C-alpha positions as CSV (number, residue, x, y, z in Angstrom):
1,M,3.7,-31.1,25.8
2,E,0.9,-31.5,23.3
3,E,1.8,-33.7,20.3
4,I,1.9,-32.4,16.8
5,G,-1.5,-32.9,15.2
6,M,-3.3,-32.1,18.4
7,D,-2.2,-28.5,18.6
8,P,-1.8,-26.6,15.3
9,F,0.7,-24.2,17.0
10,A,3.0,-27.2,17.7
11,A,3.7,-27.4,14.0
12,N,3.2,-23.8,13.1
13,P,3.4,-21.2,15.9
14,G,2.0,-18.5,13.6
15,P,1.2,-15.9,12.6
16,F,-1.3,-17.5,10.2
17,D,-2.4,-14.0,9.1
18,R,0.7,-11.9,8.6
19,S,-1.1,-8.6,8.2
20,V,0.0,-7.5,11.6
21,L,3.3,-9.2,12.3
22,Y,4.8,-8.6,8.9
23,D,8.4,-8.6,10.1
24,Q,8.4,-12.2,11.4
25,E,11.4,-13.4,9.4
26,K,13.6,-10.8,11.1
27,H,12.3,-11.5,14.6
28,V,14.3,-13.5,17.1
29,S,11.5,-16.0,17.5
30,S,12.1,-17.2,14.0
31,A,15.8,-18.0,14.9
32,V,14.8,-19.7,18.2
33,W,12.3,-21.8,16.3
34,D,15.1,-22.9,13.9
35,G,17.3,-23.9,16.8
36,Q,19.5,-20.8,16.8
37,E,19.8,-19.8,20.5
38,R,21.5,-16.4,21.2
39,G,21.4,-16.8,25.0
40,A,20.8,-14.0,27.4
41,L,21.2,-10.4,26.1
42,R,23.8,-8.1,27.5
43,C,21.8,-5.5,29.5
44,H,23.1,-2.0,29.7
45,E,22.1,0.0,32.7
46,H,24.6,1.8,34.7
47,T,23.1,2.6,38.1
48,S,25.7,1.0,40.3
49,K,27.7,4.2,40.8
50,L,24.8,6.6,41.3
51,G,25.0,6.3,45.1
52,E,28.5,7.6,45.1
53,W,27.3,11.1,44.1
54,R,27.0,13.4,47.0
55,L,24.3,16.1,46.5
56,T,24.0,19.2,48.6
57,P,20.5,20.3,49.7
58,K,20.5,23.0,47.0
59,Q,21.4,20.5,44.3
60,I,18.5,18.2,45.5
61,E,16.1,21.2,45.1
62,L,17.3,21.8,41.6
63,V,17.0,18.1,40.7
64,E,13.4,18.1,41.9
65,K,12.6,21.3,39.9
66,A,13.9,19.5,36.8
67,G,11.4,16.7,37.3
68,F,13.8,13.9,38.6
69,G,13.1,14.0,42.3
70,F,11.6,10.5,42.3
71,L,14.0,9.0,39.8
72,R,17.0,9.8,41.9
73,K,15.5,7.9,44.8
74,I,15.3,4.6,42.9
75,P,18.1,2.3,44.0
76,A,20.2,0.0,41.8
77,I,18.1,-3.1,41.3
78,S,19.8,-6.3,40.1
79,L,18.8,-7.0,36.6
80,D,17.5,-10.5,35.6
81,N,19.0,-10.8,32.2
82,P,17.3,-14.1,31.3
83,L,13.9,-12.7,32.2
84,I,14.5,-9.5,30.2
85,S,15.8,-11.6,27.2
86,A,12.7,-13.8,27.3
87,L,10.4,-10.7,27.4
88,V,12.3,-9.3,24.4
89,E,11.5,-12.5,22.4
90,R,7.8,-11.6,22.9
91,W,8.1,-8.0,21.9
92,R,6.9,-6.9,18.5
93,R,8.0,-3.6,17.1
94,E,5.1,-3.7,14.6
95,T,2.7,-3.0,17.4
96,N,5.0,-1.9,20.3
97,T,3.4,-4.6,22.5
98,F,4.3,-7.9,24.0
99,H,2.5,-10.8,22.3
100,F,1.7,-13.3,25.0
101,T,-0.6,-16.3,24.9
102,V,-3.3,-14.3,26.7
103,G,-3.2,-11.3,24.3
104,E,-1.2,-8.2,23.9
105,M,0.3,-6.2,26.8
106,T,2.8,-3.3,26.9
107,V,4.5,-0.8,29.2
108,T,2.2,2.2,29.1
109,L,2.6,5.8,30.0
110,Q,0.6,5.1,33.2
111,D,3.2,2.4,34.1
112,V,6.0,4.9,33.6
113,A,4.3,7.6,35.8
114,L,3.5,5.2,38.7
115,L,6.7,3.1,38.6
116,L,9.3,5.9,38.0
117,G,7.4,9.0,39.0
118,L,8.3,10.8,35.8
119,A,6.1,13.3,34.0
120,I,4.1,11.9,31.1
121,D,2.6,15.2,30.2
122,G,4.4,18.3,28.9
123,N,6.7,19.4,26.2
124,P,8.3,16.8,23.9
125,V,12.0,16.0,24.7
126,I,13.6,17.2,21.5
127,G,16.3,19.7,20.6
128,I,19.6,20.1,18.8
129,T,22.1,17.3,18.1
130,Y,25.8,17.5,18.5
131,T,28.7,15.6,17.0
132,T,31.4,17.1,19.4
133,C,31.3,17.6,23.1
134,G,33.8,20.4,23.7
135,T,31.7,23.5,23.1
136,V,28.4,22.3,24.7
137,C,30.2,20.9,27.8
138,Q,32.2,24.2,28.2
139,N,29.0,26.2,28.0
140,Y,26.9,24.2,30.5
141,L,29.5,22.5,32.7
142,G,32.3,25.0,32.6
143,K,34.7,22.2,31.6
144,A,35.4,20.3,28.4
145,P,36.5,16.6,28.4
146,D,39.7,15.7,26.6
147,S,39.8,13.2,23.7
148,T,40.1,10.2,26.1
149,Y,36.7,11.0,27.7
150,A,34.7,12.0,24.6
151,S,33.9,10.6,21.2
152,G,31.4,12.0,18.7
153,G,28.7,13.7,20.6
154,M,29.0,11.5,23.7
155,V,30.9,11.9,26.9
156,K,32.0,9.2,29.3
157,L,30.0,8.8,32.5
158,S,33.2,8.3,34.4
159,W,34.4,11.8,33.4
160,L,31.2,13.3,34.8
161,K,31.6,11.4,38.1
162,E,35.3,12.2,38.4
163,F,34.9,15.9,38.1
164,F,31.4,16.7,39.3
165,S,30.3,14.1,41.9
166,Q,31.4,16.3,44.9
167,C,30.2,19.8,44.9
168,P,32.2,22.2,47.2
169,E,30.3,23.5,50.2
170,D,31.3,27.0,49.4
171,A,30.5,26.8,45.7
172,S,28.8,29.7,43.9
173,I,25.3,29.3,42.5
174,E,26.8,29.0,39.0
175,E,29.1,26.2,40.2
176,I,26.2,24.4,41.9
177,E,24.1,24.6,38.8
178,R,27.0,23.2,36.7
179,H,27.5,20.3,39.1
180,T,23.7,19.6,39.1
181,R,23.6,19.6,35.3
182,A,26.4,17.1,35.3
183,Y,24.5,14.9,37.8
184,L,21.3,15.1,35.7
185,L,23.2,14.1,32.6
186,Y,24.8,11.2,34.5
187,L,21.4,10.3,35.9
188,V,19.5,10.1,32.6
189,G,22.5,8.5,30.9
190,S,22.7,5.7,33.3
191,T,18.9,5.0,33.7
192,I,16.2,6.1,31.2
193,F,18.6,6.9,28.3
194,S,21.3,4.3,28.8
195,T,23.0,3.3,25.6
196,T,24.7,0.2,24.3
197,T,28.0,1.9,24.3
198,G,28.2,0.9,28.0
199,N,29.6,4.1,29.6
200,K,28.7,7.1,27.5
201,V,25.8,9.6,27.3
202,P,25.0,12.0,24.5
203,V,25.5,15.7,25.5
204,M,22.5,16.8,23.5
205,Y,20.4,16.6,26.8
206,L,22.6,19.2,28.5
207,P,20.9,22.3,26.9
208,L,17.5,21.0,28.2
209,F,18.9,21.4,31.8
210,E,20.0,25.1,31.2
211,N,16.9,26.3,33.1
212,F,15.7,23.9,35.8
213,D,12.2,25.2,35.8
214,D,11.9,24.7,32.1
215,A,13.4,21.2,32.4
216,G,10.6,20.3,34.7
217,R,8.0,21.0,31.9
218,Y,9.3,18.3,29.7
219,A,7.5,14.9,29.4
220,W,10.5,12.9,30.5
221,G,8.4,9.9,31.1
222,A,7.1,9.8,27.5
223,A,10.7,10.2,26.3
224,A,11.8,7.4,28.5
225,L,9.1,5.1,27.1
226,A,10.0,6.1,23.5
227,F,13.6,5.2,24.2
228,L,12.6,1.9,25.8
229,Y,10.3,1.0,22.9
230,R,13.1,1.6,20.4
231,A,15.5,-0.4,22.5
232,L,13.1,-3.3,22.7
233,G,12.4,-3.2,19.0
234,N,16.1,-3.3,18.2
235,A,16.8,-6.1,20.6
236,S,13.9,-8.2,19.1
237,V,15.8,-8.5,15.8
238,K,17.5,-11.9,15.7
239,S,20.9,-10.4,14.9
240,Q,21.1,-8.3,18.1
241,S,22.8,-9.4,21.3
242,T,22.4,-6.3,23.6
243,I,19.7,-4.1,25.0
244,C,19.6,-0.7,26.6
245,G,17.1,1.8,27.9
246,C,15.4,1.8,31.3
247,L,15.5,-1.9,32.1
248,T,14.6,-1.4,35.7
249,L,11.3,-0.1,34.4
250,L,10.8,-3.1,32.2
251,Q,11.7,-5.7,34.8
252,C,9.6,-4.1,37.6
253,W,6.7,-3.8,35.1
254,S,7.0,-7.6,34.5
255,Y,7.0,-8.2,38.3
256,Y,3.8,-6.3,38.7
257,H,1.9,-7.7,35.8
258,L,3.2,-11.3,35.4
259,N,3.5,-14.0,38.0
260,I,6.8,-15.1,36.5
261,G,10.2,-14.6,38.0
262,R,9.0,-12.4,40.8
263,P,11.6,-12.2,43.5
264,K,11.0,-13.5,47.0
265,L,12.3,-10.7,49.2
266,N,13.7,-11.1,52.7
267,R,11.1,-8.6,54.0
268,D,7.5,-7.6,53.4
269,P,6.9,-5.7,50.1
270,I,6.6,-1.9,50.5
271,H,3.1,-0.8,49.3
272,D,3.1,2.7,50.7
273,H,6.1,4.2,49.0
274,F,6.3,6.1,45.8
275,P,7.4,5.5,43.1
276,F,6.1,2.0,43.0
277,V,9.3,0.5,41.8
278,L,10.5,0.7,45.4
279,R,8.3,-2.3,46.1
280,W,11.0,-4.5,44.6
281,K,13.9,-3.0,46.5
282,G,15.8,-5.5,48.6
283,K,17.7,-8.8,48.4
284,Q,16.1,-11.9,47.2
285,S,15.7,-14.8,49.6
286,G,14.7,-17.5,47.0
287,P,17.0,-19.4,44.6
288,T,17.3,-18.1,41.0
289,A,20.3,-20.0,39.8
290,N,18.4,-22.3,37.4
291,R,16.4,-19.6,35.8
292,D,17.8,-19.2,32.3
293,V,16.3,-17.9,29.1
294,V,14.7,-21.3,28.3
295,F,13.2,-21.4,31.7
296,Y,11.4,-18.1,31.3
297,R,10.6,-18.8,27.6
298,K,8.7,-22.0,28.6
299,A,6.9,-20.1,31.4
300,L,5.8,-17.4,28.9
301,D,4.8,-20.0,26.3
302,S,2.5,-21.6,28.9
303,L,1.2,-18.3,30.4
304,E,-2.3,-18.6,31.7
305,P,-4.9,-15.8,32.4
306,S,-4.5,-16.5,36.1
307,D,-0.8,-15.6,35.8
308,V,-1.6,-12.1,34.7
309,E,-2.5,-9.1,36.8
310,W,-4.1,-6.6,34.5
311,L,-4.6,-3.9,37.2
312,P,-1.7,-4.4,39.6
313,Y,-1.9,-0.9,41.1
314,K,-5.6,-1.2,41.9
315,Y,-5.1,-2.0,45.6
316,S,-2.1,0.4,46.1
317,D,-2.5,3.3,48.4
318,S,-3.4,6.1,46.1
319,T,-2.7,8.7,48.7
320,V,1.0,8.2,48.3
321,I,0.8,9.2,44.6
322,P,1.7,12.9,44.3
323,E,-1.0,15.1,43.0
324,E,1.0,16.2,40.0
325,I,1.4,12.6,38.9
326,R,-2.2,11.5,39.8
327,S,-3.8,14.3,37.8
328,T,-2.0,13.3,34.6
329,L,-2.7,9.6,34.6
330,V,-5.5,10.1,32.1
331,W,-2.8,10.9,29.5
332,G,-1.7,7.4,29.9
333,R,-4.6,6.3,27.7
334,S,-3.6,8.6,24.9
335,K,-3.0,7.1,21.5
336,T,-0.1,9.2,20.4
337,M,3.5,9.4,19.2
338,L,6.2,9.3,21.9
339,I,9.3,11.4,21.2
340,C,12.8,11.4,22.4
341,F,15.0,13.5,20.0
342,D,15.4,11.4,16.9
343,K,13.3,8.5,18.3
344,A,9.6,8.5,17.6
345,E,7.5,5.5,18.7
346,R,3.8,4.8,18.7
347,H,1.9,4.5,22.0
348,L,-1.1,2.2,21.3
349,P,-3.3,1.8,24.4
350,N,-6.2,0.6,22.3
351,R,-4.4,-2.7,21.9
352,V,-4.2,-3.3,25.7
353,L,-7.5,-2.0,27.0
354,R,-7.6,-4.7,29.7
355,Q,-4.6,-2.9,31.4
356,Y,-7.1,0.0,31.9
357,G,-9.9,-2.2,33.3
358,M,-11.8,-2.4,30.0
359,L,-12.8,-5.3,27.7
360,Q,-10.6,-5.7,24.7
361,L,-12.0,-5.0,21.3
362,I,-10.3,-6.1,18.0
363,P,-8.0,-3.1,17.5
364,E,-7.6,-1.3,14.2
365,N,-4.6,-2.0,12.0
366,V,-1.3,-0.2,12.7
367,A,0.0,1.8,9.8
368,Q,3.5,0.6,8.8
369,W,6.2,3.2,9.3
370,V,9.9,3.2,8.8
371,R,12.0,4.2,11.9
372,K,14.6,6.7,10.8
373,S,17.6,7.9,12.7
374,R,17.6,11.6,12.1
375,G,20.4,12.8,14.5
376,V,23.3,12.5,12.1
377,D,24.4,16.1,11.7
378,G,25.7,18.3,14.5
379,G,23.8,21.5,15.2
380,V,20.6,20.3,13.6
381,D,17.3,21.1,15.4
382,L,15.2,18.0,15.0
383,S,12.0,19.9,15.5
384,G,12.0,20.9,11.8
385,K,12.3,17.3,10.7
386,M,9.6,15.7,12.8
387,E,6.6,18.0,12.2
388,S,4.1,15.2,11.8
389,E,5.2,13.4,15.0
390,L,5.2,16.6,17.0
391,N,1.7,17.4,15.7
392,E,0.4,14.0,16.8
393,W,1.9,14.6,20.3
394,A,0.2,18.0,20.4
395,D,-3.2,16.5,19.6
396,R,-2.9,13.7,22.1
397,A,-5.9,15.0,24.1
398,L,-8.1,14.2,21.2
399,H,-7.1,10.5,21.1
400,I,-7.7,9.2,24.6
401,V,-9.1,5.7,24.2
402,E,-12.4,4.8,25.8
403,G,-13.7,1.3,26.2
404,D,-16.9,-0.1,24.7
405,D,-17.9,-2.8,27.1
406,D,-21.3,-3.3,25.3
407,G,-19.8,-4.1,22.0
408,A,-16.8,-6.0,23.2
409,D,-16.5,-9.7,22.7
410,E,-13.3,-11.1,24.1
411,N,-13.9,-14.5,22.6
412,E,-14.1,-12.8,19.2
413,Y,-10.9,-10.9,20.0
414,M,-9.0,-14.0,21.0
415,G,-10.1,-15.8,17.9
416,W,-8.7,-12.9,15.8
417,Y,-5.6,-12.6,18.0
418,L,-4.6,-16.3,17.6
419,R,-4.6,-15.9,13.9
420,I,-2.3,-12.8,13.8
421,T,0.1,-13.6,16.6
422,R,3.1,-15.8,17.3
423,K,1.7,-17.9,20.0
424,V,4.8,-19.8,21.1
425,V,8.5,-19.0,20.8
426,G,10.1,-22.3,21.9
427,R,9.4,-25.6,20.1
428,P,7.0,-27.9,22.0
429,I,9.0,-30.8,20.3
430,S,12.7,-30.5,19.6
431,L,14.0,-30.2,16.1
432,S,15.8,-33.6,16.4
433,S,12.6,-35.3,17.5
434,E,10.6,-33.7,14.7
435,F,13.3,-34.8,12.2
436,Q,13.3,-38.4,13.5
437,R,9.5,-38.4,13.3
438,T,9.6,-37.2,9.7
439,I,12.2,-39.7,8.6
440,G,10.3,-42.5,10.3
441,G,7.2,-41.6,8.4
442,V,9.0,-41.4,5.1
443,R,10.6,-44.8,5.8
444,E,7.2,-46.3,6.4
445,I,5.9,-44.8,3.2
446,S,8.9,-46.3,1.4
447,Y,8.3,-49.7,2.9
448,L,4.6,-49.7,2.0
449,A,5.4,-48.7,-1.6
450,D,8.0,-51.4,-1.9
451,T,5.7,-54.1,-0.6
452,F,2.5,-52.9,-2.3
453,P,1.1,-55.7,-4.6
454,L,1.5,-54.7,-8.2
455,K,-0.5,-57.5,-9.8
456,G,-3.6,-56.3,-11.6
457,L,-2.8,-52.6,-11.3
458,Q,-3.6,-50.2,-14.1
459,P,-0.5,-48.5,-15.8
460,E,-1.3,-45.2,-14.2
461,Q,-1.6,-46.9,-10.8
462,F,1.7,-48.6,-11.3
463,E,3.2,-45.3,-12.3
464,S,1.9,-43.7,-9.1
465,I,3.3,-46.4,-6.9
466,S,6.7,-46.1,-8.7
467,R,6.6,-42.4,-8.2
468,I,5.9,-42.7,-4.5
469,R,8.8,-45.2,-4.1
470,S,11.1,-42.9,-6.0
471,I,10.2,-39.8,-4.0
472,A,10.6,-41.7,-0.7
473,Q,14.0,-43.1,-1.6
474,E,15.1,-39.7,-2.8
475,C,14.2,-38.2,0.5
476,L,16.0,-40.9,2.5
477,R,19.0,-41.1,0.2
478,D,21.1,-38.4,1.9
479,Q,20.1,-39.2,5.5
480,V,22.4,-40.9,8.0
481,G,20.6,-44.1,8.9
482,G,18.7,-44.2,5.6
483,P,17.1,-47.4,4.4
484,I,19.4,-50.3,3.4
485,V,18.2,-52.1,0.4
486,V,19.5,-55.6,0.6
487,S,20.1,-57.6,-2.5
488,P,20.8,-61.3,-2.6
489,I,24.2,-61.4,-4.3
490,V,26.4,-64.4,-3.8
491,G,29.8,-64.1,-2.3
492,T,31.7,-64.5,-5.6
493,E,30.1,-61.2,-6.8
494,L,31.0,-59.2,-3.8
495,G,34.5,-58.4,-5.0
496,K,33.7,-57.8,-8.6
497,R,33.8,-54.4,-10.2
498,N,30.7,-54.0,-12.3
499,R,31.1,-50.4,-13.3
500,G,32.1,-47.0,-11.9
501,K,34.6,-44.3,-12.5
502,E,36.7,-44.6,-9.4
503,R,39.9,-46.6,-9.6
504,V,42.7,-47.0,-7.2
505,R,46.1,-47.4,-8.8
506,R,49.8,-46.7,-8.1
507,K,51.1,-43.6,-9.6
508,G,54.7,-43.1,-10.7
509,T,57.8,-45.1,-9.8
510,G,58.8,-43.0,-6.7
511,K,59.9,-44.6,-3.5
512,R,57.3,-45.8,-1.0
513,K,56.7,-43.8,2.1
514,R,58.7,-44.9,5.1
515,G,56.9,-45.8,8.3
516,N,58.2,-42.5,9.9
517,D,56.9,-40.4,7.1
518,P,55.3,-37.2,8.5
519,L,52.1,-37.9,6.7
520,E,52.0,-41.3,8.4
521,G,53.0,-39.9,11.8
522,H,49.5,-39.4,13.0
523,G,49.3,-42.8,14.4
524,A,45.8,-44.1,15.1
525,S,44.8,-44.7,18.7
526,E,43.7,-48.0,20.0
527,D,40.1,-47.2,19.3
528,E,41.0,-46.1,15.8
529,S,42.7,-49.4,15.1
530,Q,39.5,-51.5,15.5
531,Y,37.6,-51.7,12.2
532,C,34.7,-53.8,11.2
533,G,34.2,-55.1,7.7
534,V,31.1,-53.3,6.6
535,V,29.4,-55.0,3.7
536,V,26.5,-52.9,2.5
537,E,24.5,-54.2,-0.5
538,V,22.6,-51.2,-1.8
539,D,20.5,-50.6,-4.8
540,Q,20.8,-47.0,-6.0
541,L,21.6,-45.7,-2.6
542,H,23.8,-42.6,-2.2
543,L,25.9,-43.0,0.9
544,H,26.3,-39.6,2.5
545,H,28.8,-38.5,5.2
546,A,26.9,-36.4,7.7
547,D,29.3,-33.6,8.7
548,D,27.1,-32.4,11.6
549,E,27.1,-35.8,13.3
550,V,29.6,-36.9,15.9
551,D,33.0,-38.1,14.8
552,H,32.6,-41.7,15.8
553,L,29.5,-43.3,14.5
554,P,28.8,-47.0,14.8
555,L,29.0,-49.1,11.6
556,C,27.0,-52.3,11.6
557,T,27.4,-55.4,9.6
558,T,24.6,-55.4,7.0
559,V,22.5,-58.5,6.5
560,V,23.0,-60.0,3.1
561,E,20.3,-62.4,2.0
562,G,21.1,-65.2,-0.4
563,E,22.8,-68.5,-0.7
564,T,26.1,-67.2,0.5
565,A,26.9,-64.1,2.6
566,M,30.3,-62.9,3.7
567,L,31.8,-60.2,5.8
568,L,34.9,-58.7,4.4
569,E,37.6,-56.5,5.8
570,A,41.0,-55.6,4.8
571,P,42.5,-53.1,7.3
572,N,45.6,-51.5,5.7
573,K,48.3,-49.2,6.7
574,I,48.1,-47.1,3.6
575,D,48.1,-43.3,3.0
576,D,46.3,-41.5,0.4
577,M,43.4,-44.0,-0.1
578,Q,40.0,-42.4,-0.6
579,L,36.9,-44.5,0.0
580,H,34.2,-43.7,-2.4
581,D,30.5,-44.3,-2.6
582,A,28.5,-45.5,-5.6
583,T,27.0,-42.3,-6.9
584,D,26.6,-43.3,-10.6
585,G,23.6,-45.6,-10.4
586,I,25.4,-49.0,-10.1
587,D,23.2,-52.0,-9.4
588,A,25.8,-53.9,-7.5
589,S,27.5,-51.6,-5.1
590,Q,31.2,-51.1,-4.7
591,F,32.5,-52.0,-1.3
592,C,34.8,-50.1,0.9
593,D,37.2,-51.7,3.3
594,A,37.7,-50.0,6.7
595,C,41.4,-49.1,7.0
596,N,43.3,-49.7,10.2
597,E,45.6,-46.7,10.3
598,V,44.6,-44.5,7.4
599,D,45.4,-40.8,7.2
600,N,43.1,-38.4,5.2
601,S,40.6,-40.9,3.9
602,N,36.8,-40.6,3.5
603,I,34.3,-43.0,4.9
604,P,31.2,-41.6,3.2
605,H,28.5,-43.0,5.2
606,A,27.8,-44.0,8.8
607,I,24.8,-46.1,9.6
608,S,22.7,-44.6,12.4
609,E,21.9,-46.3,15.7
610,S,18.3,-46.8,14.6
611,D,19.4,-49.0,11.8
612,L,21.8,-50.8,14.2
613,Q,18.7,-51.9,16.1
614,T,17.1,-53.0,12.8
615,A,20.2,-54.9,11.8
616,K,20.3,-56.7,15.2
617,A,16.7,-57.7,14.9
618,A,17.1,-59.0,11.4
619,E,18.3,-62.5,10.6
620,E,22.0,-62.3,10.0
621,V,24.0,-64.9,8.0
622,I,27.4,-65.3,9.7
623,P,30.1,-66.3,7.2
624,Q,31.8,-69.6,7.8
625,S,35.6,-69.9,7.6
626,S,35.3,-71.4,4.1
627,D,33.5,-68.3,2.9
628,L,36.1,-66.0,4.3
629,L,38.8,-68.1,2.5
630,N,37.0,-67.8,-0.7
631,V,37.1,-64.0,-0.4
632,I,40.8,-63.6,0.6
633,D,42.2,-66.7,-1.2
634,D,42.6,-65.2,-4.6
635,T,42.5,-61.5,-4.7
636,N,43.5,-61.4,-8.4
637,D,40.0,-62.6,-9.3
638,S,38.2,-60.1,-7.1
639,V,38.9,-56.4,-6.9
640,I,37.6,-54.6,-3.8
641,H,36.4,-51.0,-4.0
642,N,36.8,-50.4,-7.7
643,A,40.4,-51.5,-7.8
644,I,41.5,-52.1,-11.4
645,N,42.2,-55.7,-12.4
646,E,46.0,-55.4,-12.3
647,P,46.8,-57.7,-9.4
648,N,50.5,-57.2,-9.6
649,D,50.3,-53.4,-9.8
650,S,47.9,-51.7,-7.3
651,Q,45.6,-54.1,-5.4
652,V,46.5,-52.5,-2.1
653,C,42.9,-52.6,-0.9
654,D,42.9,-56.4,-0.5
655,A,46.0,-56.8,1.7
656,T,45.2,-59.6,4.0
657,N,48.5,-60.7,5.4
658,G,49.1,-61.1,9.1
659,A,45.7,-61.4,10.7
660,N,46.4,-61.7,14.4
661,D,43.9,-59.4,16.1
662,P,41.1,-61.6,17.6
663,Q,38.8,-58.5,17.7
664,T,39.0,-57.9,14.0
665,L,37.5,-60.2,11.4
666,V,40.6,-60.2,9.2
667,A,43.2,-57.9,10.6
668,T,46.3,-57.2,8.6
669,D,49.5,-55.2,9.0
670,V,50.8,-54.2,5.7
671,N,54.4,-53.3,5.6
672,E,56.3,-51.8,2.7
673,S,56.8,-55.1,0.8
674,Q,53.2,-56.2,1.5
675,T,51.9,-52.9,0.1
676,H,53.7,-53.5,-3.2
677,D,52.2,-57.0,-3.5
678,A,49.0,-57.2,-1.6
679,T,48.0,-60.6,-2.9
680,D,50.1,-63.0,-0.7
681,K,48.5,-66.3,0.0
682,V,46.8,-66.6,3.3
683,S,48.0,-69.5,5.4
684,E,45.7,-72.2,6.7
685,S,46.0,-70.6,10.2
686,Q,43.9,-67.6,9.2
687,P,40.5,-69.1,9.7
688,S,41.4,-69.8,13.3
689,D,42.0,-66.1,13.8
690,V,38.5,-65.2,12.5
691,A,35.8,-64.8,15.0
692,V,33.1,-67.1,13.7
693,H,30.1,-68.1,15.7
694,S,28.5,-71.2,14.4
695,D,25.3,-70.6,16.2
696,Q,24.7,-67.4,14.1
697,Q,25.4,-65.0,17.0
698,T,25.4,-61.3,16.0
699,V,28.9,-60.0,15.3
700,K,29.2,-56.3,16.3
701,E,32.2,-54.2,15.4
702,E,32.9,-50.5,15.4
703,A,34.6,-48.4,12.8
704,E,36.3,-45.0,13.1
705,I,35.0,-42.2,11.0
706,V,38.0,-40.6,9.5
707,P,37.8,-36.9,8.7
708,P,37.2,-36.1,5.0
709,L,40.2,-35.2,2.9
710,S,40.0,-31.9,0.9
711,Q,40.6,-32.0,-2.8
712,E,43.8,-30.0,-2.5
713,S,45.2,-32.4,0.1
714,T,44.3,-35.4,-2.1
715,E,46.1,-34.0,-5.1
716,D,49.2,-33.2,-3.0
717,L,49.3,-36.6,-1.4
718,A,48.7,-38.3,-4.7
719,Q,51.9,-36.7,-6.0
720,Q,53.9,-37.7,-2.9
721,G,52.7,-41.2,-2.3
722,D,52.6,-44.6,-4.0
723,T,48.9,-44.7,-4.5
724,S,46.4,-42.2,-5.9
725,V,42.7,-41.9,-6.3
726,I,41.5,-41.5,-9.9
727,A,37.9,-40.2,-10.3
């Protein structure tokens, strides 16, 4: 992939000019760019049971009269949900086109006519809406579904199949027509007008099948395309997870036009059968298991002109195309409004002239319009509410687009297109990589500001350097693995409390918790019992617990420069101890001891692996045994982690009795009496238990990140236990 800085779309995929794609914030590509994957869409098409209908010759004749003779021949084709989902990520409802890297493309009226064999010329598919099924089904089917098969103005496909899939041989003409209407309703409800309800179809189409000759005069292909456009637009919104409509049309359109995801069939493709969707009938012989949405997204993001077939039907046998279809193909270039009851969508062939063998001009702007759902009331004839859309359809012959090859400059078009489009959907570089790159750059700026020579600078220059340093430190302050500012403070100062509001003290005179107390019953595992004394010397650094990181992050021993450096740890078996960070601007930081088996305590900051490597490379000063004794010998003079200077009352954080674990610097096991008095003298044998390397070998330890304790839990525990945290 191209690096950021080399390709402007790697940092900003567009659109740079939002005059066309004004709905970008709602589009699924925005969510994908932000790392919010929704996975493959649930594709609703219900063709699997169509083959179970048994039609008599008379029924087939009526189906052909109604204009669905070719549609009924189309077999159930297995849908490639990831491919459809990746195509949806490229669909823009502002233009009703796909925005690919090579330019705009779309499913046109010509595609519908050639792939499905449906009429694209004729009367608009519109009529009366219904909110109940009983009356209309009784009138046109002779039977009404009960409440278990109907809801609102929709009837279940299973009901139609159960009662009408087998027409009696001795049936009357009226009975044959009723069974045929039920089949046609099932056919359109499972293919071109499939809904996201999964198994229902609106009964508003039934009156259009009253007279089969009249039904054949409707532009069913235009209605199917309007329905698909609306479904694509809805599915392109990032909050959606389903798609409906004629997905067989969409998928086979992609197979014809794009060299992506095409199936390898176990036979030669059929080129001399109509409709052309039959070319993709058959079982695949090639593997497709690894083709997910990301696979197809990357393929579309890197789409080349050589991967596109603008005129895929050019070499097909035109003699197999029925005359009634071939004579209407010119209407496929009409810039008009497509209508399917309450759905009205724009057909814009002027934006995809290359699909008609013409050079592409910069298209005119698309007027913004609000898509309204008008079919809300039963018994309403939508014709009276869609006059402008119906007039545009009636005038479609006046708006057949013609190319202008003399004035067309496709280089000019592509220059314009790249400014208004969303070129890529997936990130060339992952979010985590971009984050690390940004943090690395800010750290370098911070280092340069810290080491910049200040001698001889003018006051305004000094102020600028200080401002840069402040901004860089502010950006890095809350980041896991942020910069560690090391200050040379001698060991005697490590345990001192300079200032701060947090204090740890005993509260009340209640009994201490027993070892089998329920709150202490969550015994730490072996891994949780290993803690490293983390000594971090920070100047104005806010230590932040990253909730989104993994539970167990490595803590490294921080290098302390100065005459004396020490590593301090006092693991304790204490409940209700909260470890705080220095958030009030202290110069000498407060230090937090990692606890051995602590319930409900906060370790506010985990140093990232990148700083681990920095710490390893730096010069570490390993404390000698005498330094460790200086820290643990007299706890009364040095209070760790903001403990108040009352050595006989609550210095529970400095318990250092019983260090026997060779893997821990100073391991202690505080029992009840040791908790009460945590200042017992350490015997001379303790230094022998400390892992000290005289050759200054790096000491590496790991600490367990303990889940944060809520405020309510802290208050409850403070009332029950012997210790409490006072903020």
